[in-house]
C-alpha positions in Angstrom: 11.1 -47.7 17.7 10.7 -46.5 14.1 13.4 -44.3 12.7 11.1 -41.7 11.4 12.7 -38.6 12.9 15.7 -37.4 10.9 19.1 -35.9 11.9 17.6 -32.5 11.2 16.0 -32.9 14.6 18.1 -32.4 17.8 17.2 -33.2 21.4 18.9 -32.2 24.6 18.9 -34.6 27.5 19.6 -33.0 30.9 20.9 -35.7 33.3 23.0 -38.8 32.5 21.5 -41.5 34.7 19.7 -44.6 33.4 16.6 -42.8 32.3 18.5 -40.1 30.4 21.0 -42.5 28.8 18.4 -45.1 27.6 16.4 -42.2 26.1 19.5 -41.0 24.3 20.1 -44.4 22.9 16.5 -44.9 21.7 16.4 -41.4 20.1 19.8 -41.9 18.4 18.7 -45.2 17.0 15.7 -43.4 15.5 18.0 -41.0 13.8 17.8 -38.0 16.1 20.8 -36.0 17.0 21.2 -36.2 20.8 23.4 -34.3 23.2 23.4 -35.4 26.9 24.4 -32.8 29.5 25.6 -33.9 32.9 26.5 -31.6 35.9 29.0 -34.0 37.3 32.4 -34.8 35.8 31.3 -38.3 34.8 28.0 -40.0 34.0 25.7 -42.5 35.8 27.4 -42.1 39.2 24.4 -43.4 41.2 24.1 -46.3 38.7 27.7 -47.3 39.5 27.1 -46.9 43.2 24.1 -49.3 43.0 26.4 -51.9 41.4 28.8 -52.0 44.3 26.6 -54.4 46.3 25.4 -56.2 43.2 23.6 -54.5 40.4 19.9 -55.5 40.7 18.6 -54.6 37.2 15.1 -55.9 37.5 12.9 -58.8 38.8 11.6 -61.9 37.2 8.3 -62.3 39.0 5.0 -62.3 37.0 4.0 -59.0 35.6 0.9 -58.5 37.7 2.9 -59.0 40.9 5.7 -56.8 39.5 3.4 -53.9 38.8 1.7 -54.1 42.2 5.1 -53.1 43.7 4.5 -49.6 42.5 1.4 -49.2 44.7 -0.4 -45.9 44.0 1.9 -45.3 41.0 0.9 -48.6 39.2 -1.6 -47.0 36.9 1.1 -44.6 35.6 4.1 -46.9 35.6 2.4 -49.8 33.8 2.3 -47.8 30.6 6.0 -47.3 30.7 6.8 -51.0 31.5 4.4 -52.1 28.7 6.8 -50.6 26.2 10.0 -51.8 27.9 9.5 -54.8 30.1 11.8 -56.7 32.4 12.4 -59.1 29.6 13.2 -56.2 27.3 15.7 -54.8 29.8 17.5 -58.2 30.0 17.5 -58.4 26.2 19.0 -54.9 26.1 21.8 -55.9 28.4 22.5 -59.0 26.4 22.6 -56.9 23.2 25.4 -54.9 24.9 27.3 -58.2 25.5 26.4 -58.5 29.2 24.5 -61.7 30.1 22.1 -61.6 33.1 20.9 -64.3 35.4 18.0 -64.8 37.9 19.0 -65.1 41.5 17.3 -67.4 44.1 15.1 -64.4 45.2 13.9 -63.8 41.6 16.0 -60.7 41.3 18.0 -60.2 38.0 21.7 -59.4 38.0 24.4 -59.1 35.3 26.7 -62.1 35.4 29.5 -60.3 37.2 27.1 -58.4 39.5 28.8 -55.2 38.6 27.6 -52.0 36.8 30.9 -51.1 35.3 30.7 -53.7 32.5 27.3 -52.6 31.4 28.1 -48.9 31.6 31.4 -49.4 29.6 29.6 -51.2 26.8 26.7 -48.8 26.9 28.8 -45.7 26.5 30.6 -47.4 23.6 27.3 -48.0 22.0 26.2 -44.4 22.5 29.4 -43.2 20.9 28.8 -45.4 17.9 25.3 -43.9 17.6 26.7 -40.4 17.6 25.4 -39.4 21.0 27.4 -36.5 22.4 28.1 -36.5 26.2 28.9 -33.1 27.8 30.0 -33.3 31.5 30.5 -30.5 34.0 27.5 -28.8 32.4 24.7 -27.8 34.8 21.2 -26.9 33.7 20.1 -23.7 35.6 16.9 -22.5 34.0 14.4 -22.2 31.2 14.5 -19.6 28.5 11.8 -18.5 26.0 12.7 -21.2 23.5 15.4 -23.2 25.2 17.3 -23.7 28.4 20.3 -22.1 30.1 23.4 -24.2 30.9 26.3 -23.4 33.2 29.8 -24.5 32.5 32.1 -25.6 35.4 33.9 -22.3 35.2 30.6 -20.5 35.8 29.9 -19.2 32.3 26.3 -19.4 31.1 25.1 -20.2 27.6 21.8 -21.0 26.0 20.8 -24.0 23.9 17.7 -24.2 21.7 17.0 -27.9 20.8 13.8 -29.1 19.2 12.9 -30.9 22.4 14.4 -31.3 25.9 14.2 -34.3 28.2 14.9 -33.8 31.9 16.2 -36.8 33.8 17.7 -35.1 36.8 16.7 -37.7 39.5 15.2 -37.2 42.9 16.9 -36.0 46.0 18.9 -38.9 47.4 22.7 -39.3 47.2 23.0 -35.6 46.3 26.8 -35.9 46.0 26.2 -38.2 43.1 24.1 -35.6 41.3 20.5 -36.0 42.3 20.4 -32.9 44.5 16.8 -31.8 43.7 17.9 -28.2 42.9 15.5 -28.4 39.9 12.4 -28.2 42.1 12.1 -24.4 42.6 13.0 -23.7 38.9 10.1 -26.0 37.8 7.7 -24.6 40.3 8.4 -21.1 38.9 7.1 -22.4 35.6 3.8 -23.5 37.2 4.8 -27.2 37.6 3.2 -28.9 40.6 5.7 -30.9 42.6 4.9 -33.2 45.5 7.5 -32.6 48.3 10.3 -35.2 48.2 10.5 -37.7 51.0 13.1 -40.4 51.8 12.2 -43.8 50.4 14.0 -47.1 50.7 15.5 -45.8 53.9 16.2 -47.0 57.4 14.3 -45.9 60.5 15.5 -44.6 63.8 15.2 -46.9 66.8 16.0 -45.8 70.4 18.4 -48.6 71.1 20.0 -49.0 74.6 23.7 -48.2 74.7 24.5 -51.9 75.2 22.5 -52.9 72.2 23.9 -50.4 69.7 27.4 -50.9 70.9 27.2 -54.6 70.8 25.1 -55.3 67.6 25.5 -52.4 65.2 26.3 -53.7 61.7 24.8 -57.2 62.6 22.2 -58.7 60.3 18.8 -60.2 61.2 18.5 -63.0 58.7 15.5 -65.2 57.9 12.9 -62.9 59.5 9.5 -61.5 58.5 8.2 -58.0 59.2 4.6 -57.3 60.0 2.6 -54.1 59.6 -1.1 -53.5 58.9 -1.7 -57.1 57.8 1.3 -57.0 55.4 4.1 -59.5 55.9 7.5 -59.2 54.3 10.1 -62.0 54.6 13.7 -61.1 54.1 16.6 -59.6 56.0 17.4 -56.4 58.0 20.5 -54.8 59.2 20.9 -53.3 62.7 22.7 -50.0 62.7 23.8 -47.6 65.4 20.9 -45.3 64.6 18.2 -47.9 64.0 17.3 -50.6 61.4 17.5 -50.8 57.6 17.8 -53.4 54.8 15.7 -55.0 52.0 12.8 -56.1 54.2 12.6 -52.6 55.7 12.8 -50.9 52.3 10.0 -53.1 50.9 7.6 -51.6 53.6 9.2 -48.2 53.8 6.3 -46.3 52.4 3.8 -47.8 54.9 6.3 -47.4 57.8 7.1 -43.8 56.8 3.5 -42.8 56.6 2.6 -44.3 60.0 5.7 -42.8 61.8 5.0 -39.4 60.3 1.3 -39.6 61.3 1.8 -40.8 64.8 5.4 -39.8 65.7 6.4 -43.3 66.4 5.2 -46.9 65.9 5.8 -50.5 66.9 7.1 -52.7 64.1 6.6 -56.4 64.8 9.3 -58.8 63.6 8.8 -62.6 63.3 12.2 -63.9 64.3 11.3 -67.5 63.4 9.0 -67.4 60.4 9.7 -71.1 59.6 7.7 -72.2 62.7 4.2 -71.4 63.8 3.5 -70.4 67.4 2.3 -73.9 68.3 5.5 -75.5 66.9 7.6 -72.9 68.8 5.8 -73.7 72.1 6.4 -77.4 71.6 10.1 -76.6 71.2 10.1 -74.4 74.3 7.8 -76.1 76.7 10.5 -77.7 78.8 11.9 -74.2 79.6 15.6 -73.3 80.0 16.1 -75.1 83.3 19.7 -74.4 84.5 20.6 -72.8 81.2 20.4 -69.1 80.6 17.6 -68.0 78.4 20.1 -66.8 75.8 21.8 -70.2 75.6 18.5 -72.0 75.6 17.1 -70.0 72.7 20.3 -70.4 70.7 20.3 -74.2 71.2 16.6 -74.9 70.8 15.7 -72.4 68.1 19.1 -71.5 66.6 18.5 -67.8 67.3 21.5 -65.5 66.9 22.9 -63.4 69.7 21.4 -60.3 68.1 18.0 -61.8 67.8 18.0 -62.9 71.4 19.1 -59.4 72.5 16.3 -57.9 70.3 13.8 -59.9 72.3 15.0 -58.2 75.5 15.2 -54.7 74.1 11.6 -53.6 74.2 10.0 -56.4 76.3 9.6 -56.8 80.0 11.9 -59.5 81.2 9.1 -61.1 83.2 7.2 -61.8 80.0 10.2 -63.8 78.6 10.1 -66.2 81.5 6.7 -67.6 80.5 7.1 -70.0 77.6 3.7 -69.3 75.9 4.3 -65.5 76.1 7.9 -66.0 74.9 6.7 -68.0 71.8 4.2 -65.1 71.1 6.9 -62.5 71.4 9.4 -64.5 69.1 6.7 -64.3 66.5 5.9 -60.7 67.2 9.1 -59.1 68.5 8.4 -55.4 69.1 10.8 -52.7 67.8 10.0 -49.1 68.3 10.5 -46.8 65.3 10.7 -43.1 66.1 11.5 -41.5 62.8 13.1 -41.8 59.4 16.8 -41.7 58.7 17.9 -38.6 56.8 17.4 -38.3 53.1 21.2 -38.6 52.6 20.9 -42.2 53.8 17.9 -42.9 51.5 18.4 -45.1 48.4 15.6 -43.1 46.6 13.0 -40.5 47.1 9.2 -40.4 46.9 7.5 -37.3 45.5 8.3 -35.3 42.5 6.5 -33.8 39.5 2.8 -34.6 39.8 1.1 -36.7 37.2 -1.4 -33.8 36.7 1.5 -31.6 35.5 2.5 -33.7 32.5 0.4 -35.1 29.7 0.3 -38.8 28.7 3.5 -38.3 26.7 5.4 -37.1 29.9 5.6 -33.6 28.4 5.1 -30.7 30.8 1.7 -29.1 30.3 3.2 -25.8 31.2 6.1 -26.1 28.8 5.4 -27.8 25.5 8.5 -29.6 24.1 9.9 -30.3 27.5 9.6 -33.8 28.7 10.5 -35.6 32.0 11.5 -39.1 32.9 12.9 -41.2 35.8 12.8 -40.3 39.5 11.9 -36.7 39.0 8.3 -37.9 38.5 6.0 -38.7 41.5 6.2 -42.5 41.8 7.8 -44.8 44.3 9.1 -48.3 44.3 11.0 -50.6 46.7 14.4 -52.0 45.9 14.6 -55.4 44.2 14.9 -54.1 40.6 11.7 -52.1 40.6 13.4 -48.7 40.8 15.9 -49.3 38.0 13.2 -50.9 35.8 10.9 -48.0 36.0 13.7 -45.5 35.4 14.7 -47.4 32.2 11.1 -47.9 31.1 10.2 -44.2 31.6 13.2 -43.2 29.5 12.2 -45.4 26.7 8.6 -44.2 26.9 9.7 -40.6 26.9 12.0 -41.2 23.9 9.1 -42.7 21.9 6.9 -39.7 22.7 9.6 -37.2 21.8 9.9 -38.8 18.4 6.1 -38.6 18.0 6.3 -35.0 19.0 9.1 -34.2 16.5 7.3 -36.0 13.7 4.2 -33.8 14.2 
């Protein structure tokens, strides 16, 4: 990014998540004076939360496969990622002194799996660049030539920067800051917003009392999910309310659309993806004999207790006594989904500011000089590094376009 904009220019960034902070860094490196405003007492709270289970920064798969994960949003997101790719994100982390590695699944993590080290080094770098961070400062509205901020004590004040970048997030994990309170304020300005929906979220399943009391919190490992010709290998987690996990999240958009359309649906789970149906039948043809079916499946197929119980949950017991039918059900175990978990349980949200409401530079058409980045925009991605990558990339993209705007 060329350092053509001078310190006579100043930019306000509203929201201190990954998109806002990376934009602040790129703007400051180009010589722009940057102030970042954050409503919470500290920055990047959701970023830190993501790091608790291992910070999945991005993914190492080929770029065409990578871009396909954004589905309908691919034509939009690809422009952002062209300017800040997965390789660029890894190089950025390395420049902060945090090495990354590629896991067995192709996902990319910092060496210690944590977000704290990256954030600590990042904030230090921002400080060195002169970026000012102001916490407990909530954005509450537009003015004729600026925006109105609210201090923690409730006092309001106006700022009039040369440009504003909004990076306020979507509507998941509201207690971390992404509370979607920005939506009605933007709509009052004539900005079209697609209603937010839970994404990367679990689904409700009407488990029997026995099942949910016995198996909540238990994983289903080495499985594959099937829906509309799509097949997603991975893992899932059984919960008291239903089912969640990486394999579920990867298909959450398709599952969500079908459940909302029909009220419920049957998800098919392949409990033994390493074997085809013929191989399974060969393993099962002798039948359980004197053994219980549960013991037989555990010994013959190494199925876990929760997998065996899942076979019984939505299947007539008579069908499980016929080995050909049993083999078919193991490859297509039915699980009834009756709804989405609440948005509070969602990792991210779909929906947001429509592409038609911003120009190619991510500037609001209704409000010149006001730009948007990150999860506020109407795109969606599964977990696996795709969410964070697009947030980072959109922030870099917006920063470049803001510099272009300031230079003009």
